[in-house]
HTML snippet that shows the backbone in 3Dmol.js (N, CA, C, O; Angstrom):
<script src="https://3Dmol.org/build/3Dmol-min.js"></script>
<div id="view" style="width:600px;height:400px;position:relative"></div>
<script>
const pdb = `
ATOM      1  N   MET A   1      51.641  10.623  90.013  1.00  0.00           N
ATOM      2  CA  MET A   1      50.242  10.918  90.287  1.00  0.00           C
ATOM      3  C   MET A   1      50.021  12.426  90.206  1.00  0.00           C
ATOM      4  O   MET A   1      50.882  13.211  90.604  1.00  0.00           O
ATOM      5  N   ALA A   2      48.878  12.817  89.696  1.00  0.00           N
ATOM      6  CA  ALA A   2      48.554  14.238  89.528  1.00  0.00           C
ATOM      7  C   ALA A   2      48.395  14.919  90.881  1.00  0.00           C
ATOM      8  O   ALA A   2      47.910  14.321  91.841  1.00  0.00           O
ATOM      9  N   GLN A   3      48.810  16.173  90.938  1.00  0.00           N
ATOM     10  CA  GLN A   3      48.704  16.932  92.175  1.00  0.00           C
ATOM     11  C   GLN A   3      47.321  17.557  92.302  1.00  0.00           C
ATOM     12  O   GLN A   3      46.819  18.190  91.373  1.00  0.00           O
ATOM     13  N   ARG A   4      46.719  17.366  93.468  1.00  0.00           N
ATOM     14  CA  ARG A   4      45.418  17.968  93.724  1.00  0.00           C
ATOM     15  C   ARG A   4      45.558  19.479  93.826  1.00  0.00           C
ATOM     16  O   ARG A   4      46.587  19.996  94.259  1.00  0.00           O
ATOM     17  N   ALA A   5      44.509  20.169  93.423  1.00  0.00           N
ATOM     18  CA  ALA A   5      44.480  21.629  93.542  1.00  0.00           C
ATOM     19  C   ALA A   5      44.330  21.998  95.013  1.00  0.00           C
ATOM     20  O   ALA A   5      43.656  21.301  95.772  1.00  0.00           O
ATOM     21  N   ASP A   6      44.966  23.102  95.410  1.00  0.00           N
ATOM     22  CA  ASP A   6      44.822  23.558  96.790  1.00  0.00           C
ATOM     23  C   ASP A   6      43.446  24.223  96.960  1.00  0.00           C
ATOM     24  O   ASP A   6      42.760  24.512  95.979  1.00  0.00           O
ATOM     25  N   GLY A   7      43.066  24.455  98.195  1.00  0.00           N
ATOM     26  CA  GLY A   7      41.746  24.996  98.502  1.00  0.00           C
ATOM     27  C   GLY A   7      41.465  26.337  97.865  1.00  0.00           C
ATOM     28  O   GLY A   7      40.350  26.584  97.404  1.00  0.00           O
ATOM     29  N   GLU A   8      42.462  27.210  97.831  1.00  0.00           N
ATOM     30  CA  GLU A   8      42.286  28.534  97.233  1.00  0.00           C
ATOM     31  C   GLU A   8      42.027  28.421  95.729  1.00  0.00           C
ATOM     32  O   GLU A   8      41.139  29.085  95.195  1.00  0.00           O
ATOM     33  N   SER A   9      42.798  27.588  95.061  1.00  0.00           N
ATOM     34  CA  SER A   9      42.620  27.394  93.615  1.00  0.00           C
ATOM     35  C   SER A   9      41.271  26.763  93.311  1.00  0.00           C
ATOM     36  O   SER A   9      40.616  27.123  92.333  1.00  0.00           O
ATOM     37  N   LEU A  10      40.860  25.829  94.144  1.00  0.00           N
ATOM     38  CA  LEU A  10      39.575  25.165  93.958  1.00  0.00           C
ATOM     39  C   LEU A  10      38.427  26.159  94.147  1.00  0.00           C
ATOM     40  O   LEU A  10      37.468  26.158  93.376  1.00  0.00           O
ATOM     41  N   SER A  11      38.529  26.992  95.160  1.00  0.00           N
ATOM     42  CA  SER A  11      37.508  27.999  95.420  1.00  0.00           C
ATOM     43  C   SER A  11      37.403  28.979  94.248  1.00  0.00           C
ATOM     44  O   SER A  11      36.306  29.342  93.822  1.00  0.00           O
ATOM     45  N   ARG A  12      38.551  29.396  93.740  1.00  0.00           N
ATOM     46  CA  ARG A  12      38.582  30.324  92.602  1.00  0.00           C
ATOM     47  C   ARG A  12      37.927  29.683  91.372  1.00  0.00           C
ATOM     48  O   ARG A  12      37.154  30.331  90.666  1.00  0.00           O
ATOM     49  N   PHE A  13      38.242  28.403  91.122  1.00  0.00           N
ATOM     50  CA  PHE A  13      37.648  27.689  89.993  1.00  0.00           C
ATOM     51  C   PHE A  13      36.121  27.663  90.111  1.00  0.00           C
ATOM     52  O   PHE A  13      35.419  27.926  89.135  1.00  0.00           O
ATOM     53  N   LEU A  14      35.614  27.351  91.289  1.00  0.00           N
ATOM     54  CA  LEU A  14      34.165  27.258  91.468  1.00  0.00           C
ATOM     55  C   LEU A  14      33.501  28.611  91.230  1.00  0.00           C
ATOM     56  O   LEU A  14      32.416  28.672  90.651  1.00  0.00           O
ATOM     57  N   GLN A  15      34.136  29.692  91.666  1.00  0.00           N
ATOM     58  CA  GLN A  15      33.604  31.031  91.409  1.00  0.00           C
ATOM     59  C   GLN A  15      33.661  31.350  89.922  1.00  0.00           C
ATOM     60  O   GLN A  15      32.699  31.866  89.353  1.00  0.00           O
ATOM     61  N   ASP A  16      34.779  31.045  89.304  1.00  0.00           N
ATOM     62  CA  ASP A  16      34.944  31.338  87.878  1.00  0.00           C
ATOM     63  C   ASP A  16      33.982  30.526  87.024  1.00  0.00           C
ATOM     64  O   ASP A  16      33.469  31.023  86.021  1.00  0.00           O
ATOM     65  N   ARG A  17      33.738  29.298  87.409  1.00  0.00           N
ATOM     66  CA  ARG A  17      32.798  28.451  86.671  1.00  0.00           C
ATOM     67  C   ARG A  17      31.421  29.106  86.651  1.00  0.00           C
ATOM     68  O   ARG A  17      30.719  29.050  85.641  1.00  0.00           O
ATOM     69  N   GLU A  18      31.033  29.724  87.760  1.00  0.00           N
ATOM     70  CA  GLU A  18      29.734  30.386  87.842  1.00  0.00           C
ATOM     71  C   GLU A  18      29.679  31.661  87.000  1.00  0.00           C
ATOM     72  O   GLU A  18      28.602  32.070  86.567  1.00  0.00           O
ATOM     73  N   LEU A  19      30.829  32.288  86.766  1.00  0.00           N
ATOM     74  CA  LEU A  19      30.864  33.507  85.952  1.00  0.00           C
ATOM     75  C   LEU A  19      30.635  33.220  84.470  1.00  0.00           C
ATOM     76  O   LEU A  19      30.108  34.060  83.740  1.00  0.00           O
ATOM     77  N   LEU A  20      31.030  32.046  84.041  1.00  0.00           N
ATOM     78  CA  LEU A  20      30.916  31.722  82.614  1.00  0.00           C
ATOM     79  C   LEU A  20      29.455  31.535  82.209  1.00  0.00           C
ATOM     80  O   LEU A  20      28.679  30.924  82.944  1.00  0.00           O
ATOM     81  N   PRO A  21      29.083  32.055  81.053  1.00  0.00           N
ATOM     82  CA  PRO A  21      27.691  31.939  80.595  1.00  0.00           C
ATOM     83  C   PRO A  21      27.409  30.626  79.864  1.00  0.00           C
ATOM     84  O   PRO A  21      26.642  30.595  78.902  1.00  0.00           O
ATOM     85  N   TYR A  22      28.035  29.549  80.327  1.00  0.00           N
ATOM     86  CA  TYR A  22      27.903  28.251  79.659  1.00  0.00           C
ATOM     87  C   TYR A  22      27.458  27.188  80.645  1.00  0.00           C
ATOM     88  O   TYR A  22      27.692  27.300  81.848  1.00  0.00           O
ATOM     89  N   ASN A  23      26.814  26.157  80.122  1.00  0.00           N
ATOM     90  CA  ASN A  23      26.493  25.004  80.966  1.00  0.00           C
ATOM     91  C   ASN A  23      27.702  24.066  80.988  1.00  0.00           C
ATOM     92  O   ASN A  23      28.684  24.281  80.277  1.00  0.00           O
ATOM     93  N   ASP A  24      27.612  23.031  81.813  1.00  0.00           N
ATOM     94  CA  ASP A  24      28.749  22.120  81.981  1.00  0.00           C
ATOM     95  C   ASP A  24      29.159  21.440  80.679  1.00  0.00           C
ATOM     96  O   ASP A  24      30.348  21.229  80.440  1.00  0.00           O
ATOM     97  N   ALA A  25      28.193  21.098  79.842  1.00  0.00           N
ATOM     98  CA  ALA A  25      28.521  20.440  78.572  1.00  0.00           C
ATOM     99  C   ALA A  25      29.347  21.372  77.682  1.00  0.00           C
ATOM    100  O   ALA A  25      30.284  20.929  77.018  1.00  0.00           O
ATOM    101  N   GLU A  26      28.999  22.654  77.669  1.00  0.00           N
ATOM    102  CA  GLU A  26      29.733  23.615  76.856  1.00  0.00           C
ATOM    103  C   GLU A  26      31.129  23.875  77.424  1.00  0.00           C
ATOM    104  O   GLU A  26      32.092  24.033  76.674  1.00  0.00           O
ATOM    105  N   ILE A  27      31.229  23.917  78.743  1.00  0.00           N
ATOM    106  CA  ILE A  27      32.544  24.089  79.366  1.00  0.00           C
ATOM    107  C   ILE A  27      33.422  22.875  79.065  1.00  0.00           C
ATOM    108  O   ILE A  27      34.591  23.018  78.709  1.00  0.00           O
ATOM    109  N   ALA A  28      32.851  21.693  79.210  1.00  0.00           N
ATOM    110  CA  ALA A  28      33.601  20.464  78.912  1.00  0.00           C
ATOM    111  C   ALA A  28      34.085  20.465  77.462  1.00  0.00           C
ATOM    112  O   ALA A  28      35.235  20.122  77.189  1.00  0.00           O
ATOM    113  N   ARG A  29      33.218  20.847  76.544  1.00  0.00           N
ATOM    114  CA  ARG A  29      33.588  20.889  75.128  1.00  0.00           C
ATOM    115  C   ARG A  29      34.736  21.881  74.915  1.00  0.00           C
ATOM    116  O   ARG A  29      35.676  21.599  74.172  1.00  0.00           O
ATOM    117  N   GLY A  30      34.652  23.033  75.566  1.00  0.00           N
ATOM    118  CA  GLY A  30      35.709  24.034  75.452  1.00  0.00           C
ATOM    119  C   GLY A  30      37.045  23.540  75.980  1.00  0.00           C
ATOM    120  O   GLY A  30      38.104  23.958  75.512  1.00  0.00           O
ATOM    121  N   MET A  31      36.983  22.642  76.964  1.00  0.00           N
ATOM    122  CA  MET A  31      38.199  22.065  77.544  1.00  0.00           C
ATOM    123  C   MET A  31      38.672  20.838  76.772  1.00  0.00           C
ATOM    124  O   MET A  31      39.745  20.303  77.050  1.00  0.00           O
ATOM    125  N   GLY A  32      37.872  20.394  75.805  1.00  0.00           N
ATOM    126  CA  GLY A  32      38.239  19.217  75.023  1.00  0.00           C
ATOM    127  C   GLY A  32      38.022  17.914  75.759  1.00  0.00           C
ATOM    128  O   GLY A  32      38.780  16.960  75.580  1.00  0.00           O
ATOM    129  N   MET A  33      36.983  17.866  76.594  1.00  0.00           N
ATOM    130  CA  MET A  33      36.687  16.624  77.317  1.00  0.00           C
ATOM    131  C   MET A  33      35.196  16.329  77.246  1.00  0.00           C
ATOM    132  O   MET A  33      34.398  17.200  76.900  1.00  0.00           O
ATOM    133  N   ASP A  34      34.834  15.115  77.570  1.00  0.00           N
ATOM    134  CA  ASP A  34      33.432  14.721  77.608  1.00  0.00           C
ATOM    135  C   ASP A  34      32.748  15.360  78.807  1.00  0.00           C
ATOM    136  O   ASP A  34      33.366  15.612  79.841  1.00  0.00           O
ATOM    137  N   ARG A  35      31.447  15.617  78.638  1.00  0.00           N
ATOM    138  CA  ARG A  35      30.667  16.196  79.732  1.00  0.00           C
ATOM    139  C   ARG A  35      30.687  15.308  80.962  1.00  0.00           C
ATOM    140  O   ARG A  35      30.760  15.800  82.088  1.00  0.00           O
ATOM    141  N   SER A  36      30.623  14.008  80.754  1.00  0.00           N
ATOM    142  CA  SER A  36      30.598  13.084  81.894  1.00  0.00           C
ATOM    143  C   SER A  36      31.904  13.151  82.692  1.00  0.00           C
ATOM    144  O   SER A  36      31.886  13.058  83.919  1.00  0.00           O
ATOM    145  N   ASN A  37      33.035  13.312  81.997  1.00  0.00           N
ATOM    146  CA  ASN A  37      34.310  13.463  82.708  1.00  0.00           C
ATOM    147  C   ASN A  37      34.334  14.764  83.502  1.00  0.00           C
ATOM    148  O   ASN A  37      34.741  14.783  84.664  1.00  0.00           O
ATOM    149  N   PHE A  38      33.893  15.855  82.867  1.00  0.00           N
ATOM    150  CA  PHE A  38      33.846  17.135  83.555  1.00  0.00           C
ATOM    151  C   PHE A  38      32.954  17.038  84.789  1.00  0.00           C
ATOM    152  O   PHE A  38      33.320  17.512  85.864  1.00  0.00           O
ATOM    153  N   SER A  39      31.784  16.423  84.631  1.00  0.00           N
ATOM    154  CA  SER A  39      30.862  16.257  85.755  1.00  0.00           C
ATOM    155  C   SER A  39      31.480  15.431  86.873  1.00  0.00           C
ATOM    156  O   SER A  39      31.232  15.694  88.049  1.00  0.00           O
ATOM    157  N   SER A  40      32.279  14.439  86.519  1.00  0.00           N
ATOM    158  CA  SER A  40      32.945  13.630  87.543  1.00  0.00           C
ATOM    159  C   SER A  40      33.881  14.476  88.394  1.00  0.00           C
ATOM    160  O   SER A  40      34.011  14.249  89.597  1.00  0.00           O
ATOM    161  N   TYR A  41      34.527  15.445  87.775  1.00  0.00           N
ATOM    162  CA  TYR A  41      35.396  16.360  88.527  1.00  0.00           C
ATOM    163  C   TYR A  41      34.582  17.288  89.416  1.00  0.00           C
ATOM    164  O   TYR A  41      34.830  17.369  90.619  1.00  0.00           O
ATOM    165  N   VAL A  42      33.615  17.987  88.837  1.00  0.00           N
ATOM    166  CA  VAL A  42      32.897  19.009  89.608  1.00  0.00           C
ATOM    167  C   VAL A  42      31.952  18.413  90.648  1.00  0.00           C
ATOM    168  O   VAL A  42      31.581  19.097  91.602  1.00  0.00           O
ATOM    169  N   ASN A  43      31.561  17.165  90.481  1.00  0.00           N
ATOM    170  CA  ASN A  43      30.705  16.512  91.471  1.00  0.00           C
ATOM    171  C   ASN A  43      31.495  15.741  92.517  1.00  0.00           C
ATOM    172  O   ASN A  43      30.908  15.084  93.377  1.00  0.00           O
ATOM    173  N   GLY A  44      32.825  15.815  92.451  1.00  0.00           N
ATOM    174  CA  GLY A  44      33.659  15.217  93.486  1.00  0.00           C
ATOM    175  C   GLY A  44      34.001  13.754  93.301  1.00  0.00           C
ATOM    176  O   GLY A  44      34.610  13.155  94.188  1.00  0.00           O
ATOM    177  N   HIS A  45      33.630  13.158  92.178  1.00  0.00           N
ATOM    178  CA  HIS A  45      33.967  11.753  91.939  1.00  0.00           C
ATOM    179  C   HIS A  45      35.441  11.598  91.567  1.00  0.00           C
ATOM    180  O   HIS A  45      36.051  10.561  91.828  1.00  0.00           O
ATOM    181  N   LEU A  46      36.002  12.633  90.958  1.00  0.00           N
ATOM    182  CA  LEU A  46      37.433  12.689  90.660  1.00  0.00           C
ATOM    183  C   LEU A  46      37.977  13.957  91.295  1.00  0.00           C
ATOM    184  O   LEU A  46      37.295  14.981  91.292  1.00  0.00           O
ATOM    185  N   PRO A  47      39.191  13.916  91.840  1.00  0.00           N
ATOM    186  CA  PRO A  47      39.753  15.123  92.450  1.00  0.00           C
ATOM    187  C   PRO A  47      40.138  16.147  91.377  1.00  0.00           C
ATOM    188  O   PRO A  47      40.679  15.798  90.328  1.00  0.00           O
ATOM    189  N   ILE A  48      39.849  17.402  91.663  1.00  0.00           N
ATOM    190  CA  ILE A  48      40.265  18.474  90.755  1.00  0.00           C
ATOM    191  C   ILE A  48      41.758  18.680  90.963  1.00  0.00           C
ATOM    192  O   ILE A  48      42.219  18.961  92.070  1.00  0.00           O
ATOM    193  N   THR A  49      42.491  18.536  89.883  1.00  0.00           N
ATOM    194  CA  THR A  49      43.952  18.597  89.945  1.00  0.00           C
ATOM    195  C   THR A  49      44.466  19.901  89.325  1.00  0.00           C
ATOM    196  O   THR A  49      43.727  20.646  88.681  1.00  0.00           O
ATOM    197  N   LYS A  50      45.746  20.141  89.543  1.00  0.00           N
ATOM    198  CA  LYS A  50      46.370  21.310  88.932  1.00  0.00           C
ATOM    199  C   LYS A  50      46.310  21.210  87.413  1.00  0.00           C
ATOM    200  O   LYS A  50      46.142  22.219  86.729  1.00  0.00           O
ATOM    201  N   SER A  51      46.445  20.016  86.892  1.00  0.00           N
ATOM    202  CA  SER A  51      46.372  19.793  85.441  1.00  0.00           C
ATOM    203  C   SER A  51      44.974  20.147  84.910  1.00  0.00           C
ATOM    204  O   SER A  51      44.852  20.774  83.857  1.00  0.00           O
ATOM    205  N   PHE A  52      43.937  19.753  85.626  1.00  0.00           N
ATOM    206  CA  PHE A  52      42.566  20.080  85.253  1.00  0.00           C
ATOM    207  C   PHE A  52      42.378  21.596  85.220  1.00  0.00           C
ATOM    208  O   PHE A  52      41.789  22.133  84.282  1.00  0.00           O
ATOM    209  N   LEU A  53      42.884  22.283  86.251  1.00  0.00           N
ATOM    210  CA  LEU A  53      42.741  23.731  86.313  1.00  0.00           C
ATOM    211  C   LEU A  53      43.521  24.422  85.203  1.00  0.00           C
ATOM    212  O   LEU A  53      43.050  25.416  84.651  1.00  0.00           O
ATOM    213  N   ARG A  54      44.697  23.919  84.867  1.00  0.00           N
ATOM    214  CA  ARG A  54      45.458  24.492  83.746  1.00  0.00           C
ATOM    215  C   ARG A  54      44.655  24.379  82.454  1.00  0.00           C
ATOM    216  O   ARG A  54      44.612  25.307  81.647  1.00  0.00           O
ATOM    217  N   ARG A  55      44.031  23.244  82.281  1.00  0.00           N
ATOM    218  CA  ARG A  55      43.214  23.014  81.080  1.00  0.00           C
ATOM    219  C   ARG A  55      42.011  23.973  81.049  1.00  0.00           C
ATOM    220  O   ARG A  55      41.688  24.538  80.004  1.00  0.00           O
ATOM    221  N   PHE A  56      41.357  24.148  82.198  1.00  0.00           N
ATOM    222  CA  PHE A  56      40.207  25.049  82.307  1.00  0.00           C
ATOM    223  C   PHE A  56      40.611  26.488  81.987  1.00  0.00           C
ATOM    224  O   PHE A  56      39.968  27.157  81.178  1.00  0.00           O
ATOM    225  N   TYR A  57      41.687  26.957  82.631  1.00  0.00           N
ATOM    226  CA  TYR A  57      42.100  28.347  82.437  1.00  0.00           C
ATOM    227  C   TYR A  57      42.747  28.572  81.073  1.00  0.00           C
ATOM    228  O   TYR A  57      42.747  29.693  80.564  1.00  0.00           O
ATOM    229  N   SER A  58      43.290  27.530  80.487  1.00  0.00           N
ATOM    230  CA  SER A  58      43.800  27.641  79.124  1.00  0.00           C
ATOM    231  C   SER A  58      42.638  27.888  78.166  1.00  0.00           C
ATOM    232  O   SER A  58      42.756  28.662  77.216  1.00  0.00           O
ATOM    233  N   ALA A  59      41.527  27.228  78.425  1.00  0.00           N
ATOM    234  CA  ALA A  59      40.350  27.355  77.562  1.00  0.00           C
ATOM    235  C   ALA A  59      39.568  28.638  77.833  1.00  0.00           C
ATOM    236  O   ALA A  59      39.036  29.236  76.898  1.00  0.00           O
ATOM    237  N   PHE A  60      39.485  29.075  79.097  1.00  0.00           N
ATOM    238  CA  PHE A  60      38.568  30.157  79.451  1.00  0.00           C
ATOM    239  C   PHE A  60      39.210  31.343  80.182  1.00  0.00           C
ATOM    240  O   PHE A  60      38.513  32.288  80.551  1.00  0.00           O
ATOM    241  N   GLY A  61      40.513  31.302  80.392  1.00  0.00           N
ATOM    242  CA  GLY A  61      41.180  32.351  81.159  1.00  0.00           C
ATOM    243  C   GLY A  61      40.983  33.749  80.596  1.00  0.00           C
ATOM    244  O   GLY A  61      40.652  34.669  81.344  1.00  0.00           O
ATOM    245  N   GLU A  62      41.177  33.927  79.307  1.00  0.00           N
ATOM    246  CA  GLU A  62      41.023  35.254  78.703  1.00  0.00           C
ATOM    247  C   GLU A  62      39.582  35.740  78.806  1.00  0.00           C
ATOM    248  O   GLU A  62      39.330  36.905  79.115  1.00  0.00           O
ATOM    249  N   GLU A  63      38.657  34.852  78.548  1.00  0.00           N
ATOM    250  CA  GLU A  63      37.244  35.227  78.636  1.00  0.00           C
ATOM    251  C   GLU A  63      36.871  35.614  80.067  1.00  0.00           C
ATOM    252  O   GLU A  63      36.145  36.583  80.285  1.00  0.00           O
ATOM    253  N   LEU A  64      37.368  34.858  81.028  1.00  0.00           N
ATOM    254  CA  LEU A  64      37.090  35.176  82.430  1.00  0.00           C
ATOM    255  C   LEU A  64      37.675  36.529  82.815  1.00  0.00           C
ATOM    256  O   LEU A  64      37.053  37.289  83.557  1.00  0.00           O
ATOM    257  N   GLN A  65      38.862  36.828  82.316  1.00  0.00           N
ATOM    258  CA  GLN A  65      39.476  38.127  82.603  1.00  0.00           C
ATOM    259  C   GLN A  65      38.587  39.251  82.087  1.00  0.00           C
ATOM    260  O   GLN A  65      38.385  40.250  82.777  1.00  0.00           O
ATOM    261  N   GLY A  66      38.060  39.095  80.887  1.00  0.00           N
ATOM    262  CA  GLY A  66      37.158  40.090  80.327  1.00  0.00           C
ATOM    263  C   GLY A  66      35.874  40.232  81.132  1.00  0.00           C
ATOM    264  O   GLY A  66      35.383  41.343  81.330  1.00  0.00           O
ATOM    265  N   ILE A  67      35.337  39.126  81.589  1.00  0.00           N
ATOM    266  CA  ILE A  67      34.114  39.152  82.407  1.00  0.00           C
ATOM    267  C   ILE A  67      34.383  39.880  83.717  1.00  0.00           C
ATOM    268  O   ILE A  67      33.579  40.708  84.145  1.00  0.00           O
ATOM    269  N   ARG A  68      35.518  39.575  84.357  1.00  0.00           N
ATOM    270  CA  ARG A  68      35.869  40.235  85.626  1.00  0.00           C
ATOM    271  C   ARG A  68      36.050  41.741  85.433  1.00  0.00           C
ATOM    272  O   ARG A  68      35.587  42.534  86.253  1.00  0.00           O
ATOM    273  N   GLU A  69      36.724  42.134  84.350  1.00  0.00           N
ATOM    274  CA  GLU A  69      36.938  43.559  84.088  1.00  0.00           C
ATOM    275  C   GLU A  69      35.611  44.275  83.850  1.00  0.00           C
ATOM    276  O   GLU A  69      35.401  45.383  84.345  1.00  0.00           O
ATOM    277  N   LYS A  70      34.737  43.654  83.107  1.00  0.00           N
ATOM    278  CA  LYS A  70      33.424  44.246  82.850  1.00  0.00           C
ATOM    279  C   LYS A  70      32.643  44.370  84.154  1.00  0.00           C
ATOM    280  O   LYS A  70      32.005  45.392  84.406  1.00  0.00           O
ATOM    281  N   LYS A  71      32.694  43.334  84.975  1.00  0.00           N
ATOM    282  CA  LYS A  71      31.992  43.341  86.260  1.00  0.00           C
ATOM    283  C   LYS A  71      32.527  44.450  87.162  1.00  0.00           C
ATOM    284  O   LYS A  71      31.750  45.145  87.817  1.00  0.00           O
ATOM    285  N   ARG A  72      33.858  44.621  87.201  1.00  0.00           N
ATOM    286  CA  ARG A  72      34.455  45.692  88.007  1.00  0.00           C
ATOM    287  C   ARG A  72      34.010  47.057  87.498  1.00  0.00           C
ATOM    288  O   ARG A  72      33.744  47.959  88.293  1.00  0.00           O
ATOM    289  N   GLY A  73      33.927  47.214  86.190  1.00  0.00           N
ATOM    290  CA  GLY A  73      33.468  48.471  85.612  1.00  0.00           C
ATOM    291  C   GLY A  73      32.038  48.789  85.996  1.00  0.00           C
ATOM    292  O   GLY A  73      31.713  49.941  86.285  1.00  0.00           O
ATOM    293  N   ILE A  74      31.192  47.792  86.002  1.00  0.00           N
ATOM    294  CA  ILE A  74      29.788  47.982  86.390  1.00  0.00           C
ATOM    295  C   ILE A  74      29.706  48.380  87.857  1.00  0.00           C
ATOM    296  O   ILE A  74      28.939  49.273  88.218  1.00  0.00           O
ATOM    297  N   LEU A  75      30.493  47.722  88.704  1.00  0.00           N
ATOM    298  CA  LEU A  75      30.480  48.052  90.128  1.00  0.00           C
ATOM    299  C   LEU A  75      30.974  49.480  90.361  1.00  0.00           C
ATOM    300  O   LEU A  75      30.407  50.202  91.180  1.00  0.00           O
ATOM    301  N   ARG A  76      32.018  49.891  89.651  1.00  0.00           N
ATOM    302  CA  ARG A  76      32.524  51.266  89.789  1.00  0.00           C
ATOM    303  C   ARG A  76      31.473  52.276  89.359  1.00  0.00           C
ATOM    304  O   ARG A  76      31.309  53.313  90.002  1.00  0.00           O
ATOM    305  N   THR A  77      30.758  51.983  88.274  1.00  0.00           N
ATOM    306  CA  THR A  77      29.706  52.879  87.792  1.00  0.00           C
ATOM    307  C   THR A  77      28.609  53.007  88.842  1.00  0.00           C
ATOM    308  O   THR A  77      28.128  54.109  89.106  1.00  0.00           O
ATOM    309  N   ARG A  78      28.217  51.903  89.435  1.00  0.00           N
ATOM    310  CA  ARG A  78      27.174  51.945  90.467  1.00  0.00           C
ATOM    311  C   ARG A  78      27.637  52.748  91.677  1.00  0.00           C
ATOM    312  O   ARG A  78      26.864  53.525  92.237  1.00  0.00           O
ATOM    313  N   GLU A  79      28.888  52.565  92.084  1.00  0.00           N
ATOM    314  CA  GLU A  79      29.421  53.336  93.211  1.00  0.00           C
ATOM    315  C   GLU A  79      29.415  54.822  92.883  1.00  0.00           C
ATOM    316  O   GLU A  79      29.052  55.642  93.727  1.00  0.00           O
ATOM    317  N   TRP A  80      29.813  55.175  91.667  1.00  0.00           N
ATOM    318  CA  TRP A  80      29.838  56.574  91.251  1.00  0.00           C
ATOM    319  C   TRP A  80      28.423  57.145  91.256  1.00  0.00           C
ATOM    320  O   TRP A  80      28.203  58.261  91.725  1.00  0.00           O
ATOM    321  N   GLU A  81      27.466  56.380  90.735  1.00  0.00           N
ATOM    322  CA  GLU A  81      26.068  56.850  90.684  1.00  0.00           C
ATOM    323  C   GLU A  81      25.519  57.062  92.079  1.00  0.00           C
ATOM    324  O   GLU A  81      24.797  58.032  92.310  1.00  0.00           O
ATOM    325  N   ARG A  82      25.840  56.181  93.019  1.00  0.00           N
ATOM    326  CA  ARG A  82      25.370  56.356  94.407  1.00  0.00           C
ATOM    327  C   ARG A  82      25.964  57.624  95.000  1.00  0.00           C
ATOM    328  O   ARG A  82      25.268  58.377  95.681  1.00  0.00           O
ATOM    329  N   GLY A  83      27.237  57.863  94.747  1.00  0.00           N
ATOM    330  CA  GLY A  83      27.884  59.068  95.255  1.00  0.00           C
ATOM    331  C   GLY A  83      27.321  60.321  94.621  1.00  0.00           C
ATOM    332  O   GLY A  83      27.202  61.350  95.287  1.00  0.00           O
ATOM    333  N   TRP A  84      26.977  60.257  93.361  1.00  0.00           N
ATOM    334  CA  TRP A  84      26.451  61.394  92.623  1.00  0.00           C
ATOM    335  C   TRP A  84      25.058  61.795  93.113  1.00  0.00           C
ATOM    336  O   TRP A  84      24.711  62.976  93.124  1.00  0.00           O
ATOM    337  N   ARG A  85      24.272  60.806  93.514  1.00  0.00           N
ATOM    338  CA  ARG A  85      22.895  61.056  93.937  1.00  0.00           C
ATOM    339  C   ARG A  85      22.824  61.659  95.346  1.00  0.00           C
ATOM    340  O   ARG A  85      21.787  62.203  95.725  1.00  0.00           O
ATOM    341  N   ARG A  86      23.872  61.577  96.101  1.00  0.00           N
ATOM    342  CA  ARG A  86      23.830  62.077  97.495  1.00  0.00           C
ATOM    343  C   ARG A  86      23.750  63.549  97.558  1.00  0.00           C
ATOM    344  O   ARG A  86      23.708  64.119  98.648  1.00  0.00           O
TER     345      ARG A  86
END
`;
const viewer = $3Dmol.createViewer("view");
viewer.addModel(pdb, "pdb");
viewer.setStyle({}, {cartoon: {color: "spectrum"}});
viewer.zoomTo();
viewer.render();
</script>
């Protein structure tokens, strides 16, 4: 039987899902699954497993890393601008 994802991994997935500029159908397509199957996972009808998360991060891990790096850069710029204006 597939191993369920732990709470920390599940929380990270939910945050990362929100970072992606895609709807559920596009995410499902990127993972190579039907939208209805993906929806069954994210709506709690099927448990999110470690295998599901591996598939998600295999499809979107690099893109998410780029999004996070860009976001960190924007935050650093804003912090610098606030300090500069003082």
